[in-house]
C-alpha positions, 0 to 999 in steps of 0.5 A, spaced: 531 580 505 527 575 509 524 569 505 519 564 507 514 559 504 507 558 505 501 554 503 494 556 502 489 551 504 482 550 505 475 546 503 473 547 496 469 554 495 472 557 501 475 563 496 482 560 496 485 562 489 481 569 490 485 570 496 492 569 492 489 573 487 488 579 492 495 577 495 499 578 488 495 584 486 496 588 493 504 586 492 504 589 485 506 582 482 499 582 477 496 588 475 489 586 475 485 580 479 483 574 476 477 570 478 475 563 478 468 564 475 471 568 469 476 563 468 482 568 468 485 566 475 493 567 475 494 560 478 488 556 475 491 556 468 490 549 467 484 547 462 481 542 466 481 547 472 478 552 469 472 547 466 471 545 473 472 552 477 477 548 482 484 547 483 486 541 482 494 541 482 499 545 487 502 551 484 507 556 486 507 563 486 513 568 488 511 576 491 515 581 495 511 584 501 515 589 505 522 586 507 519 579 506 520 574 499 514 570 500 513 563 496 506 561 496 503 554 494 496 554 492 493 547 494 487 543 491 481 544 496 477 538 493 477 532 498 479 528 491 485 531 491 488 531 498 494 527 497 496 533 492 495 538 498 498 533 503 505 533 499 506 540 500 505 540 507 512 537 508 516 544 505 512 549 508 514 554 514 507 556 515 500 555 513 494 559 512 487 556 513 481 559 509 475 558 512 468 561 509 464 565 513 458 562 510 459 555 512 464 555 518 469 549 519 467 544 514 469 536 514 475 537 509 477 543 514 478 538 520 482 533 515 487 539 513 488 541 521 489 534 523 495 533 517 498 540 520 498 537 527 501 531 524 507 535 520 507 540 525 506 546 521 504 552 524 498 556 522 494 562 521 486 562 520 483 567 515 476 567 515 473 569 508 467 572 505 465 576 511 462 581 507 456 576 505 456 572 512 450 572 516 454 569 522 458 574 527 465 574 529 463 571 536 459 565 533 465 564 528 470 564 533 466 559 537 465 554 531 473 555 530 474 553 538 469 547 538 471 544 531 478 546 529 482 548 535 482 551 542 488 555 540 485 559 536 485 567 538 482 573 535 488 578 535 483 584 534 479 582 540 481 587 546 481 581 551 486 577 547 491 577 552 487 574 557 487 568 552 494 568 550 496 568 557 494 561 558 499 558 552 504 557 557 507 559 564 512 564 561 506 568 557 502 568 564 508 571 568 509 576 563 501 578 563 501 578 570 507 583 571 506 587 565 498 586 563 500 584 556 504 579 552 510 581 547 510 579 540 516 575 540 512 570 545 506 570 541 511 569 535 514 563 539 507 560 541 505 560 533 511 556 531 510 551 537 502 550 535 500 553 542 497 559 538 493 560 532 492 567 530 485 568 527 484 574 522 477 576 518 476 579 511 473 578 504 479 576 499 474 579 493 473 586 496 481 586 498 478 587 506 483 584 510 489 582 505 494 587 507 493 585 514 494 578 512 500 579 509 503 583 515 502 577 519 505 573 515 511 578 514 511 579 522 511 571 523 517 570 518 524 570 521 531 570 519 533 563 518 540 560 519 541 554 514 546 549 514 552 550 509 551 542 507 547 541 501 540 538 503 533 538 499 526 535 500 522 533 493 515 534 494 512 533 487 514 530 480 510 534 474 511 535 466 512 541 463 508 543 456 514 539 452 513 533 456 520 534 460 520 531 467 520 536 472 522 535 480 520 540 485 524 541 491 525 545 497 532 547 499 534 546 506 541 547 506 547 549 502 547 551 495 545 547 488 548 549 482 546 548 475 549 542 471 551 539 478 550 532 479 546 529 484 548 522 483 550 517 477 543 518 473 541 524 475 544 531 473 541 538 474 540 541 467 536 547 469 534 550 475 527 554 475 523 558 479 516 558 477 510 563 479 504 561 475 505 558 469 511 563 468 518 561 470 525 564 470 532 560 470 537 561 475 544 559 476 544 556 483 538 555 488 540 557 495 537 554 502 530 556 503 528 556 496 522 553 492 525 551 485 524 546 480 529 542 477 529 539 469 534 533 468 534 528 474 530 522 472 530 517 478 528 522 483 521 520 487 516 524 491 518 524 498 525 523 497 530 526 501 537 529 498 543 530 501 543 530 509 535 530 508 532 523 510 526 520 506 519 522 508 514 518 512 508 515 508 503 520 507 497 520 512 491 520 506 490 514 501 485 512 497 480 507 499 477 505 493 480 501 487 477 501 480 478 497 474 480 500 467 476 498 462 480 499 455 477 499 448 479 493 444 485 494 440 488 499 444 495 499 446 496 497 453 503 498 453 502 505 452 497 505 457 501 502 462 507 507 461 502 513 461 499 510 468 506 509 470 508 516 469 502 519 473 503 514 478 510 518 479 507 525 479 502 522 484 504 517 489 497 516 492 495 514 485 496 506 486 496 502 479 497 495 479 497 490 472 495 483 473 499 479 468 495 473 467 488 477 466 491 483 463 487 487 468 489 494 470 487 496 477 487 503 479 486 506 486 483 513 486 480 518 492 473 519 488 469 521 482 472 528 481 479 525 480 476 519 476 474 524 471 480 528 471 484 522 470 480 520 464 482 526 461 489 526 462 490 519 459 486 521 453 491 527 452 497 523 453 496 516 450 490 517 446 486 512 449 479 513 452 478 509 458 472 507 463 472 505 470 468 499 473 464 500 480 469 501 485 471 496 491 473 498 498 481 497 499 482 493 505 488 492 509 490 487 514 494 487 521 496 482 527 493 482 534 499 478 537 507 477 537 509 471 533 515 469 530 516 466 523 522 462 519 524 462 512 529 457 509 531 457 501 536 452 499 535 449 492 541 446 489 547 451 490 543 456 494 542 457 501 539 462 506 535 462 512 532 468 516 528 468 522 523 474 524 519 476 529 512 480 528 509 485 533 503 489 532 503 496 532 498 502 533 493 504 527 496 508 522 504 506 523 505 502 517 510 497 516 517 498 521 523 494 519 529 493 524 534 488 526 536 485 533 541 480 530 548 481 532 553 482 527 557 476 530 551 472 528 550 475 522 554 479 518 552 486 517 552 485 509 547 480 509 543 484 515 542 490 510 540 485 504 535 482 508 532 489 511 532 492 504 528 486 501 523 487 507 523 494 506 521 494 499 517 488 498 509 489 499 507 484 504 500 481 503 496 478 509 493 471 509 486 473 510 484 477 503 491 478 500 490 485 502 496 490 504 499 488 511 500 494 515 501 496 523 506 491 524 514 491 526 518 486 522 524 484 527 530 480 524 532 476 530 537 471 526 539 468 520 544 464 516 548 464 509 553 460 506 560 464 503 560 460 497 552 458 495 549 464 498 547 469 493 543 476 493 536 474 492 537 468 497 536 472 503 530 476 499 526 469 498 528 466 505 526 473 509 519 473 505 517 466 506 519 468 514 514 473 514 509 469 510 510 463 515 509 468 521 502 471 518 500 464 517 501 462 525 498 469 527 491 471 529 490 476 523 485 482 523 482 485 517 482 493 517 477 497 513 476 504 512 472 508 517 469 515 517 466 520 522 460 524 519 455 529 521 448 528 519 443 534 519 435 532 518 428 534 520 427 532 527 421 527 524 426 523 521 430 522 527 428 515 529 429 513 521 436 515 521 438 512 528 435 505 525 439 506 519 446 508 522 445 502 527 444 497 521 450 500 518 455 498 524 455 506 526 457 509 533 452 515 534 451 521 538 445 526 538 448 533 538 442 537 538 434 535 537 430 541 537 423 542 533 426 543 526 432 540 526 436 534 529 444 533 528 447 526 529 455 525 529 458 519 529 463 514 526 462 508 522 465 503 516 466 507 509 463 501 506 456 502 509 456 509 509 459 512 503 452 512 499 448 514 505 446 521 502 442 518 497 437 514 502 438 521 507 435 525 501 429 520 500 427 519 507 428 527 508 425 529 502 431 533 500 432 537 507 437 532 510 445 533 509 450 527 510 457 529 511 463 524 512 470 525 512 476 519 512 478 517 519 483 512 517 483 504 518 480 500 524 478 493 525 472 491 521 466 489 525 464 484 519 471 480 518 468 473 517 463 475 512 468 479 508 473 474 508 468 469 506 466 473 500 473 474 498 474 467 498 482 468 498 486 461 499 493 463 502 496 456 500 494 457 493 498 463 492 504 461 489 507 468 489 507 469 496 509 462 499 509 460 506 513 454 506 521 453 505 525 449 500 530 445 503 536 441 500 537 433 500 541 428 496 543 434 491 536 436 490 531 441 493 524 439 496 518 443 499 516 443 506 509 446 508 509 452 513 506 448 519 512 443 518 518 447 516 520 449 523 522 442 524 527 442 519 530 449 520 538 449 521 537 455 526 533 452 532 531 456 538 530 455 545 527 458 551 530 458 557 525 461 561 518 463 560 520 470 561 526 470 557 527 471 549 529 465 545 536 464 543 539 460 538 543 454 540 550 454 539 555 448 539 562 448 541 567 444 536 574 441 539 580 443 536 581 435 535 574 435 531 576 441 527 583 438 525 580 432 523 575 435 518 580 439 515 584 433 514 578 430 510 577 436 506 584 436 504 584 429 502 588 426 508 583 421 510 587 415 509 589 411 515 597 412 515 598 406 518 596 402 512 599 402 505 596 399 500 599 397 493 595 395 487 597 389 483 599 390 476 595 387 471 596 386 463 589 385 462 585 390 459 579 393 463 572 392 459 569 399 459 562 398 463 556 399 459 551 405 461 544 403 463 540 406 458 535 412 460 528 410 459 523 415 458 516 412 459 509 416 457 505 419 462 498 416 464 494 420 469 489 416 473 483 421 476 478 419 482 472 422 478 467 423 484 473 425 489 474 431 484 467 433 483 466 434 491 473 437 491 472 443 487 467 448 489 463 449 482 462 442 481 460 440 488 455 446 487 453 443 480 452 436 483 447 438 488 442 440 482 445 435 477 450 430 478 450 428 470 452 435 468 457 435 474 460 429 471 460 431 464 463 438 465 469 434 469 470 430 463 470 436 458 475 439 462 480 433 463 479 432 456 482 439 454 487 438 459 489 431 456 490 435 449 494 440 452 499 436 456 499 429 451 498 425 457 494 418 457 488 419 462 483 414 466 477 417 469 474 412 474 467 413 477 464 409 483 459 404 480 459 399 486 452 403 489 448 401 483 445 395 483 447 389 478 451 394 475 456 390 470 461 396 469 462 400 463 468 403 460 468 408 455 473 411 450 474 418 448 481 418 444 486 417 449 481 418 455 478 412 458 472 413 462 471 407 467 464 406 471 466 400 476 462 394 477 457 394 483 462 389 487 468 394 486 470 401 489 474 406 485 479 406 490 480 398 489 480 399 481 485 405 482 490 401 486 489 395 481 490 399 475 497 402 478 500 395 479 498 393 472 501 400 469 507 402 473 512 398 468 509 401 462 507 409 464 510 414 469 503 414 473 500 420 476 494 419 480 489 425 482 485 424 489 485 427 495 483 420 499 489 419 503 488 411 503 488 412 495 495 416 495 498 411 500 496 405 496 499 408 489 505 411 492 507 404 494 506 402 487 511 408 485 506 413 482 506 420 483 500 423 487 496 430 486 491 432 490 484 435 488 486 442 489 493 441 485 489 438 479 484 444 479 490 449 480 494 446 474 487 446 470 486 453 471 493 455 469 493 451 462 486 454 461 489 461 461 494 458 457 489 456 452 485 462 452 492 466 451 494 462 445 487 463 442 
């Protein structure tokens, strides 16, 4: 018996579930057809699905039609659950696209078609609801050819052979010779996506269902699978008892129950599902869809056996929301639940901020949000809410650039050099090596590539995720004794970060294509609105009653536009949009400024390098690190690539180094015999280590004008800004235990004699009229250097140089602000 796996795909409310009900009924699998509106459909058994009247989760069913065993996967039709649909495409032999005869090709239908093109899945179109459609077959075929694909062919049309003759030269020759085209040629064209058969009917009336199943069986051929084991994981779920289930498509060999897939993963059961019912089998053969109970580490998109892992999905969430958790709720239980949900749906991105204890979650829309709320409530008993969504930006680069990273604290060593190259939109991150095994061992290269592959790289404009970049390893160096596994990870990530700091960076935001239907009288208003929203538009038609505009623009400006359309068209306008991926933002500067991200202050993503000298490590900023790198590059000509400089060492030099390292560093011609003495040697007295208390001297006005919040406050009220600074420093002093001198300039105040105010261990000084704060700080540092370990906080270069000569440590306004922020968070945590 032949075996095939098909998927039913459609825009929401196209009759997809009803079509599967008809197929199961006509094949004899079920005795009575269920209905979505009656809540008794065979596959929509989930409570939330019955409440909403839509398919939310993909499910499998099995039936036999004539000589073919057909495993069908019912996929969600709502755009919010597109990622669930996309995961199933990777395991299909054939897709059946349902089109509503009332609506024709809709926005989500076009998204489905693009996904099928991306995964090279052949398709059949079934136009449903023809019993209530006011459109003719000819009108619907024209719509399919115009908005879906020109490969669509009505196989019931008497002139079908004329169109089929255009699919290839072989088909044309065959038609010219015989006047028809044989089934094998058509079948081959379907699997090459050169032909898309179109059928018409009504699933509710069972009209055309038999013909549809005949076509599926006709297209199915006996397949030969390799004897070696292979499988693709396309879904993770849980059964009614909470046990983890792994959904796979077998692509080769045989998988038996109790078989071990790895050290951690063992197959306890192999299940074949049909709706909510399942049967247990002893083994799964190639070509089957089955569910494994037992494995705990397998992930969606993973390849087993000879299969490689899937590429990243096309469809991703464009909005991120913050979870609002009730006071006293068990946040650990909530995070475990979110982690489980993320395993079941990898497109569901969950991030927890350890400092603010906030949970950010990326979802596709409001329907998914509602479903997610109920699932969290069911699994951990917590009622969560969502804040207003924010757009998810991404970043890339415009030009190729090199970067280097060095990580050498004491007893560690690694250096990595990379080249970053821009890629086409939608390419993601590609990591590869062009480093020779002679220059860097393959073991170390694999360590670097693994670190780069598994890290989420962040851009330097808004800290958004990096994409569409090729990261090429071009050089590296390790130490046989001191290099450890994590050293190359640190060096590699610093190299990428430094390259991003050098590059011309681009902010990407999600774009959408749209269709706007409005009364003709509202055309000028619509064109003005869309232009203000940075959209490119084209007027498709404009008659006395209706105007149709199509175009493309940022999701950020268009996602709420339907509300405005409803208002100015008095409810007669309709705005339909669908995601089109990411593209360069037309308002990059404004968005970057509004987010206010400072890459130099992001200590979790360092761009500088760490070097070692005199037994201790020291930090070198990214813009100066290249001068310190141990691997230096030269460019012989403008057209050639860079090459590492190599140094040749003679055998005499090697011999000398060897003798020195083995202790033979003495002059053989000289012999020294120490004189014997009977005098006892007095042991040397150790110098006592003196731990001085810490005193911090703060340049007051330098801090006020160096911190944005105080700078803005000082424009309205300098006194308030000064008091706020003193309060923050007093709290900082209480947390650190430092003595503190806060110095303010008083030299501009006529006849000012100077003021000194004490507040505990804090002394607040207003200098006299003839003395600047800089001069006072220099004098104080000289007087206190033997009593205290001094730290001077000022971004004034003259002050920094002067106090450095006195042996004091220097701290900029930005560094002090960062420390204050950290300690304030620590104090809030303790409270």
